[in-house]
C-alpha positions as CSV (number, residue, x, y, z in Angstrom):
1,M,-1.2,-27.7,16.9
2,V,-3.1,-25.7,14.5
3,I,-4.0,-21.8,15.9
4,R,-7.4,-21.1,15.2
5,K,-9.0,-17.8,14.0
6,K,-10.1,-16.8,17.6
7,D,-6.7,-17.5,18.8
8,I,-5.3,-14.9,16.4
9,K,-4.6,-11.5,17.6
10,T,-4.8,-8.5,15.2
11,A,-4.7,-4.7,15.4
12,P,-7.9,-2.9,16.0
13,R,-8.8,-0.2,13.4
14,R,-11.1,2.6,13.6
15,A,-14.3,2.7,11.8
16,R,-14.5,6.2,11.2
17,M,-14.1,7.4,7.9
18,D,-11.9,10.3,8.9
19,D,-9.5,8.3,11.1
20,L,-6.4,9.5,9.6
21,P,-3.3,9.1,11.8
22,A,-2.0,12.4,13.5
23,E,1.5,12.5,11.8
24,P,3.2,10.4,9.3
25,A,6.1,8.4,10.6
26,E,9.5,9.6,10.0
27,E,10.5,6.5,7.8
28,S,7.5,7.4,5.7
29,R,8.9,10.6,4.9
30,L,12.2,9.7,4.3
31,H,11.2,6.3,2.5
32,R,12.2,6.3,-1.2
33,V,10.5,4.3,-3.7
34,K,11.4,0.5,-3.6
35,R,13.7,-0.7,-6.2
36,R,12.3,-3.0,-8.5
37,S,11.4,-6.2,-6.7
38,S,12.9,-9.2,-7.9
39,A,10.9,-10.9,-10.8
40,K,10.5,-14.2,-8.7
41,R,9.0,-12.0,-5.8
42,V,6.1,-10.5,-7.7
43,F,5.7,-13.5,-9.9
44,G,5.1,-15.6,-6.5
45,L,2.7,-13.0,-5.1
46,L,0.4,-13.3,-7.9
47,I,0.5,-16.8,-8.2
48,L,-0.1,-17.1,-4.6
49,V,-3.2,-14.5,-4.7
50,L,-4.7,-16.6,-7.6
51,I,-4.4,-19.7,-5.8
52,L,-5.9,-18.5,-2.4
53,L,-8.5,-16.9,-4.7
54,V,-9.8,-20.4,-6.3
55,G,-9.7,-22.2,-3.2
56,G,-11.7,-19.5,-1.4
57,W,-14.3,-18.6,-3.7
58,F,-14.9,-22.2,-4.6
59,A,-15.6,-23.3,-1.3
60,T,-17.8,-20.5,-0.8
61,K,-19.9,-21.5,-3.7
62,V,-19.6,-25.1,-2.7
63,A,-20.9,-24.2,1.0
64,L,-23.9,-21.9,-0.3
65,G,-24.8,-23.7,-3.2
66,G,-24.3,-27.4,-2.1
67,W,-22.7,-28.8,-5.0
68,D,-21.6,-32.3,-5.5
69,W,-17.7,-32.2,-4.3
70,N,-16.3,-34.8,-6.6
71,G,-17.7,-33.1,-9.8
72,S,-16.6,-29.9,-8.6
73,I,-13.1,-30.7,-7.7
74,Q,-12.8,-32.3,-11.2
75,S,-13.8,-28.9,-12.2
76,L,-11.5,-27.1,-10.3
77,F,-8.8,-28.5,-11.8
78,T,-10.0,-28.6,-15.5
79,F,-9.1,-25.4,-17.4
80,N,-11.5,-23.9,-20.3
81,R,-10.9,-21.3,-22.7
82,T,-13.1,-18.7,-20.9
83,K,-11.5,-15.1,-21.7
84,L,-11.2,-12.5,-19.4
85,I,-12.6,-8.9,-19.7
86,G,-9.7,-7.0,-21.3
87,E,-7.9,-10.3,-22.5
88,E,-8.6,-9.7,-26.1
89,S,-7.2,-6.1,-26.1
90,G,-4.3,-7.6,-24.5
91,R,-4.3,-6.5,-21.1
92,V,-6.2,-7.7,-17.8
93,N,-6.3,-5.6,-14.4
94,V,-7.2,-6.8,-11.3
95,L,-7.5,-4.8,-7.8
96,L,-6.1,-6.8,-4.7
97,L,-7.4,-5.7,-1.3
98,G,-6.3,-6.7,2.1
99,I,-8.7,-6.1,5.0
100,P,-8.2,-7.1,8.7
101,G,-11.3,-9.0,9.2
102,D,-13.3,-10.1,12.2
103,G,-11.1,-10.8,15.2
104,P,-10.8,-9.8,19.1
105,G,-9.8,-6.0,19.2
106,V,-10.7,-5.2,15.7
107,E,-12.8,-2.3,15.2
108,G,-12.4,-1.7,11.5
109,P,-12.9,-4.9,9.9
110,N,-13.2,-3.7,6.5
111,L,-11.0,-1.0,6.0
112,T,-8.3,-2.0,3.4
113,D,-4.7,-2.3,4.7
114,T,-3.3,-3.2,1.4
115,V,-4.3,-1.7,-2.0
116,M,-2.6,-3.2,-4.8
117,T,-3.6,-3.6,-8.8
118,A,-2.0,-6.0,-11.0
119,S,-1.7,-5.2,-14.7
120,L,-1.3,-8.2,-16.8
121,N,0.1,-7.8,-20.5
122,I,-1.5,-10.9,-22.5
123,T,0.7,-10.2,-25.5
124,D,4.2,-10.2,-24.1
125,K,3.3,-12.0,-20.8
126,S,4.7,-8.9,-18.9
127,G,3.1,-7.1,-15.7
128,L,2.9,-4.5,-13.4
129,L,1.9,-4.5,-9.8
130,F,1.0,-0.9,-8.7
131,S,0.8,-0.2,-4.7
132,L,-1.4,2.8,-3.2
133,P,-1.2,3.8,0.2
134,R,-4.3,3.5,2.5
135,D,-3.9,7.6,3.4
136,L,-4.5,8.8,-0.2
137,F,-7.4,11.0,-0.3
138,V,-9.8,10.0,-3.2
139,K,-13.2,11.2,-4.5
140,V,-15.9,8.5,-3.8
141,P,-19.0,8.7,-6.0
142,E,-22.0,9.7,-4.0
143,F,-20.0,10.2,-1.0
144,G,-17.6,12.8,-1.4
145,E,-13.6,12.8,-0.3
146,S,-12.3,10.0,1.6
147,K,-9.3,8.0,2.5
148,L,-8.6,5.3,0.3
149,N,-8.6,2.7,2.9
150,A,-12.1,3.4,3.6
151,V,-13.7,3.1,0.0
152,Y,-14.5,-0.6,0.3
153,E,-16.5,-0.1,3.6
154,I,-18.1,2.7,2.1
155,G,-19.3,0.6,-1.0
156,N,-20.7,-2.1,1.3
157,A,-23.1,0.5,3.1
158,Q,-24.3,2.0,-0.2
159,D,-27.4,0.5,-2.1
160,S,-25.2,-1.6,-4.3
161,A,-23.7,-3.2,-1.3
162,D,-20.5,-3.9,-3.5
163,G,-17.6,-2.4,-1.9
164,G,-15.2,-4.2,-4.1
165,K,-16.6,-2.9,-7.4
166,L,-16.6,0.8,-6.0
167,A,-12.7,0.4,-4.9
168,A,-11.7,-1.1,-8.2
169,D,-13.5,2.1,-10.1
170,V,-12.0,4.2,-7.4
171,V,-8.8,3.1,-8.1
172,G,-9.2,2.8,-11.9
173,Q,-9.8,6.6,-12.1
174,V,-6.5,7.2,-10.0
175,L,-4.3,5.1,-12.3
176,G,-6.2,5.8,-15.3
177,L,-7.3,2.1,-16.0
178,D,-10.2,-0.2,-16.5
179,I,-10.2,-2.6,-13.5
180,P,-13.2,-4.7,-14.0
181,Y,-12.2,-7.4,-11.2
182,Y,-11.4,-7.4,-7.6
183,I,-10.1,-10.0,-5.1
184,R,-10.6,-9.1,-1.5
185,I,-8.6,-11.2,1.1
186,D,-9.1,-11.3,4.8
187,F,-5.4,-11.5,6.5
188,S,-6.7,-13.7,9.4
189,G,-7.3,-16.1,6.9
190,F,-3.8,-16.2,5.5
191,A,-2.6,-16.6,9.2
192,Q,-5.0,-19.9,9.4
193,L,-3.7,-21.1,6.1
194,I,-0.2,-20.7,7.5
195,D,-0.9,-23.2,10.1
196,E,-2.5,-25.4,7.9
197,L,0.8,-25.3,5.7
198,G,3.0,-26.0,8.5
199,G,4.4,-22.8,8.9
200,I,6.2,-20.5,6.5
201,D,10.1,-19.9,6.2
202,I,10.9,-16.0,6.5
203,T,14.2,-13.9,6.9
204,V,14.0,-10.9,8.9
205,D,16.7,-8.5,7.8
206,K,16.3,-6.0,10.7
207,D,14.9,-6.3,14.0
208,L,11.2,-5.3,14.6
209,Y,10.1,-4.2,17.8
210,D,6.3,-2.6,18.5
211,D,5.5,-2.6,22.1
212,K,2.0,-1.1,21.1
213,Y,0.5,-3.9,19.1
214,P,-3.2,-3.9,19.8
215,G,-4.6,-6.9,21.5
216,P,-8.0,-7.9,22.5
217,N,-10.1,-5.4,24.9
218,K,-8.1,-2.2,24.0
219,T,-4.7,-4.0,25.5
220,Y,-1.1,-4.0,24.1
221,E,0.9,-6.5,23.0
222,V,4.8,-6.6,22.5
223,V,6.1,-7.8,19.0
224,D,9.8,-8.3,19.2
225,I,11.3,-10.2,16.0
226,K,15.3,-9.9,16.0
227,A,16.6,-10.3,12.5
228,G,17.3,-13.8,11.5
229,S,15.6,-17.0,9.7
230,Y,12.3,-18.3,11.1
231,T,9.7,-20.7,10.8
232,M,6.7,-18.6,11.3
233,D,3.4,-19.9,12.5
234,G,0.2,-18.1,11.6
235,A,0.1,-15.6,14.7
236,M,3.7,-14.7,14.5
237,A,3.6,-14.1,10.7
238,L,0.3,-11.9,10.9
239,K,2.2,-9.9,13.8
240,Y,5.2,-9.4,11.3
241,A,3.1,-8.7,8.4
242,R,0.8,-6.2,10.3
243,S,2.8,-4.4,12.8
244,R,3.3,-0.5,12.1
245,Q,3.8,1.2,15.3
246,S,7.3,1.6,14.9
247,T,7.8,1.3,10.8
248,S,6.2,3.0,7.8
249,D,3.0,1.6,6.0
250,F,5.5,1.3,3.0
251,D,7.8,-1.0,5.0
252,R,4.8,-3.3,6.2
253,A,3.8,-3.2,2.7
254,R,7.1,-4.7,1.9
255,R,6.6,-7.4,4.7
256,Q,3.2,-8.7,3.6
257,Q,4.6,-9.0,0.2
258,Q,7.3,-11.3,1.8
259,V,4.7,-13.4,3.9
260,M,3.0,-13.8,0.6
261,L,5.7,-14.9,-0.9
262,A,7.0,-17.5,1.3
263,M,3.1,-19.0,1.6
264,R,3.5,-19.3,-2.2
265,A,6.4,-21.1,-1.7
266,K,4.9,-23.6,0.8
267,A,2.1,-24.1,-1.2
268,M,3.7,-25.1,-4.0
269,E,6.1,-27.6,-2.1
270,S,2.8,-29.0,-0.7
271,N,1.6,-29.7,-3.6
272,L,-1.7,-28.3,-3.4
273,L,-3.0,-27.6,-6.6
274,T,-2.3,-31.3,-7.3
275,S,-3.7,-32.9,-4.3
276,P,-7.5,-33.0,-4.1
277,A,-7.2,-33.7,-0.2
278,K,-5.1,-30.8,0.5
279,A,-7.0,-28.5,-1.8
280,L,-10.3,-29.8,0.5
281,A,-8.8,-28.8,3.7
282,V,-7.8,-25.2,2.5
283,L,-11.4,-24.5,0.9
284,D,-12.9,-25.1,4.2
285,I,-10.3,-22.7,5.9
286,L,-10.8,-19.8,3.2
287,K,-14.2,-20.0,2.3
288,D,-15.3,-17.1,4.5
289,S,-11.8,-15.2,4.1
290,I,-11.7,-14.5,0.4
291,Q,-14.4,-12.3,-2.2
292,T,-14.2,-11.6,-5.3
293,N,-16.3,-10.8,-8.5
294,L,-14.5,-13.3,-10.6
295,T,-16.6,-16.3,-11.7
296,I,-14.9,-19.8,-11.4
297,P,-14.2,-20.3,-14.9
298,E,-12.4,-16.5,-15.1
299,M,-10.5,-17.6,-12.0
300,K,-9.3,-20.8,-14.0
301,R,-8.6,-18.6,-16.8
302,A,-6.8,-16.4,-14.7
303,L,-4.5,-18.9,-13.2
304,E,-3.7,-20.2,-16.3
305,L,-2.6,-16.8,-17.8
306,T,-0.5,-16.2,-14.8
307,K,1.4,-19.4,-15.0
308,D,2.4,-18.5,-18.3
309,F,3.9,-15.1,-17.7
310,D,7.5,-14.4,-18.1
311,A,8.7,-13.9,-14.7
312,T,11.7,-11.4,-15.7
313,K,9.0,-9.0,-17.4
314,L,7.3,-8.6,-13.7
315,V,8.0,-5.2,-12.1
316,T,6.2,-2.9,-8.9
317,K,6.0,0.6,-8.4
318,V,4.8,1.7,-5.3
319,F,3.1,5.7,-5.1
320,D,4.5,7.4,-1.6
321,D,5.6,10.7,-0.7
322,S,9.3,10.1,-1.7
323,P,11.1,12.2,-4.5
324,T,9.9,9.9,-7.0
325,G,6.6,8.8,-5.4
326,L,4.4,11.4,-7.2
327,L,2.3,11.7,-3.8
328,Y,3.0,14.4,-1.0
329,G,2.0,15.0,2.7
330,T,-0.4,17.4,3.7
331,R,-3.0,18.2,6.0
332,V,-6.7,17.9,5.7
333,G,-8.0,19.6,8.7
334,E,-6.1,18.3,11.5
335,Q,-5.3,15.1,10.0
336,Y,-2.4,13.6,7.8
337,A,-3.4,12.7,4.2
338,L,-1.6,12.1,1.2
339,K,-2.3,13.8,-2.3
340,P,-1.0,13.7,-5.8
341,I,1.6,16.4,-6.6
342,G,-0.2,19.3,-8.4
343,D,-3.2,18.2,-6.9
344,D,-4.3,16.5,-9.7
345,F,-4.3,12.5,-10.1
346,K,-3.4,13.5,-14.2
347,T,0.2,13.1,-13.1
348,I,-0.3,9.4,-11.9
349,T,-2.4,8.4,-14.7
350,D,0.3,9.7,-17.2
351,Y,2.8,8.0,-15.5
352,V,0.9,4.5,-15.5
353,A,0.0,5.5,-19.4
354,K,3.8,5.6,-20.3
355,L,4.4,2.3,-18.5
356,I,1.6,0.4,-20.1
357,S,2.4,2.0,-23.6
358,G,5.9,0.5,-23.0
359,E,7.2,4.0,-23.7
360,T,9.1,3.9,-20.7
361,T,9.9,1.7,-17.7
362,V,9.7,2.1,-14.1
363,D,13.1,2.6,-13.5
364,S,13.4,5.1,-16.5
365,A,10.4,7.2,-15.3
366,D,11.5,7.4,-11.9
367,Q,14.9,8.7,-13.3
368,E,12.5,11.8,-15.0
369,V,11.1,12.3,-12.0
370,T,14.1,12.8,-9.8
371,N,15.8,14.8,-12.4
372,A,13.3,17.4,-11.9
373,E,14.7,20.5,-10.4
374,P,15.1,20.3,-6.6
375,L,13.3,23.2,-4.6
376,K,15.2,25.8,-3.6
377,V,15.0,26.8,-0.2
378,E,16.7,29.4,2.4
379,V,16.4,28.3,6.1
380,L,16.0,30.9,8.7
381,N,16.1,30.7,12.6
382,G,13.2,32.0,13.9
383,T,14.0,31.1,17.6
384,N,16.8,31.6,20.2
385,T,18.1,27.7,19.6
386,T,21.5,27.9,18.4
387,G,22.2,26.0,15.5
388,L,18.8,25.3,14.8
389,A,18.7,26.4,11.1
390,G,21.8,24.3,10.1
391,K,20.3,20.9,11.7
392,I,17.2,21.5,9.8
393,A,19.0,22.4,6.6
394,A,21.3,19.3,6.7
395,K,17.9,17.3,7.2
396,L,16.4,18.9,4.3
397,K,19.3,18.4,1.9
398,T,19.2,14.7,2.5
399,Q,15.6,14.7,1.5
400,G,16.5,16.2,-1.7
401,Y,16.1,20.0,-1.6
402,S,18.6,22.3,-2.5
403,I,19.8,24.6,0.3
404,V,20.8,27.8,-1.2
405,S,21.3,30.0,2.5
406,T,20.8,29.3,6.2
407,G,20.9,32.2,8.8
408,N,19.1,34.0,11.6
409,N,15.2,35.5,11.0
410,A,15.3,39.2,11.5
411,T,12.2,38.5,14.1
412,K,12.5,35.9,16.9
413,G,9.9,34.2,19.0
414,F,8.4,31.8,16.4
415,T,6.5,28.7,17.7
416,K,5.3,27.5,14.5
417,T,7.7,26.9,11.6
418,M,6.4,29.1,8.7
419,I,7.2,28.6,4.8
420,Y,6.8,31.5,2.2
421,D,6.4,31.1,-1.2
422,L,9.1,32.6,-3.2
423,S,8.4,30.9,-6.7
424,G,5.2,32.8,-8.0
425,G,3.1,29.6,-7.3
426,K,5.2,27.6,-9.5
427,R,6.2,25.1,-6.9
428,S,2.9,25.0,-4.8
429,W,2.8,21.2,-4.7
430,D,6.6,21.3,-3.4
431,L,6.2,23.5,-0.7
432,K,3.3,21.6,0.5
433,R,5.5,18.5,0.6
434,L,8.1,20.8,2.6
435,A,5.6,21.6,4.8
436,S,4.3,18.3,5.7
437,A,7.9,17.2,6.4
438,L,8.6,20.2,8.6
439,K,4.9,20.1,10.1
440,A,4.8,23.6,9.3
441,E,2.3,26.2,8.1
442,I,2.0,27.9,4.7
443,S,2.0,31.6,5.1
444,T,-0.3,33.7,2.5
445,D,2.3,36.8,3.0
446,E,4.3,38.0,0.1
447,V,8.1,38.2,0.8
448,T,11.3,38.8,-1.5
449,T,14.9,37.6,-1.3
450,T,18.1,38.0,-3.1
451,T,19.3,34.4,-2.3
452,G,17.6,32.9,-5.5
453,A,15.4,31.0,-3.2
454,E,12.0,29.2,-4.2
455,A,11.0,29.1,-0.4
456,R,11.6,30.7,2.8
457,V,11.4,28.3,6.0
458,V,11.2,30.4,9.3
459,L,11.8,28.0,12.1
460,G,9.7,27.8,15.2
461,T,10.4,26.1,18.4
462,E,8.3,23.1,17.1
463,A,11.2,22.5,15.0
464,S,13.5,21.6,17.5
465,T,11.6,18.3,18.1
466,L,12.2,17.1,14.3
């Protein structure tokens, strides 16, 4: 039985621009940058996106314009030599956005859960896929600061009413890239397509349990998927890809890529591109689920170029709050946010520029970041809880900090954990990242030390829950 859109339960999202999660998940703080995905996985993702893009946008044009089906189908499968913006200079950049879309219980249908940029090198047939977290704080023209996941919605509310273009411009500023194209994909449309394809084959590496998966009318559902191999229908695959209560956003992004790869495999297995009858069925499903500023000739050219890419030269990079992720967690008011190290996106644009120019690889660039001198920290217990300093010091050590000393603070009775800068301001972003990990405050008081530490941590009773 085909599960229709009205039957699929998706997670509700708040529409407020300042709706940040109260705290980052522990997995997010401990998460390390993903190792380079296999080339086949990235290749599959890009192919899938373009397959769905062609069908969805083409169907929209047909539905709105009353085109002749026979002539249009012939045009769909006939490639021309239209050139994409950036092709003459050797590189084409496309922004990929994933939104929840309308559905029962969804309060923020236009808040982007997924933000990725595909940068394709036309000359050597290589490609890069950059992923940015939704909690990244960015500057939005004519608006101010906002979470990245709200930019698309903000753009739709502005006079230009083009959220995709605004999101592409903002992400372009973050990465230092000119991004002329965007593709916005509705996740519920993915679920419907999965049902139309007859389900997808997914191998679940570890148990996924979420007892607070939002259902309709402010209810909760239980997502309980054990490790193993499954043929998932649309509803199950959507829950697998979107559950986030018990895992990090970065884990969810990895599952979303896994789902899209499986969809691509089933689409290719079904000869979707060579069967007009099957293509027509997909077109009807996806006509309301995909939006893009690519023209039909440009879409056909993009698909043609993607097919020619060398699968061994496609790699990914996730920007996050890990030691090599170039971001740190902090507080904006009472809310959690991610910002670039040094509070300057130049760190990220310089990193991307090195990859684009071929000066370095993702692995080499990450190694350069890892080789940076770790922050030297002394940990003092400001409570009466025995052994707290040693416990927290051990935890910080696993996160890459250099622990130079532990002991008891001269003064007890701290509730809030405090961090003191001993570096003279030279390691300010490291202190912010440390404060985020410990849910601590950074003190403006000046202190001295003889241990050689660059930061002093005085633990409060709140640290006992970490």
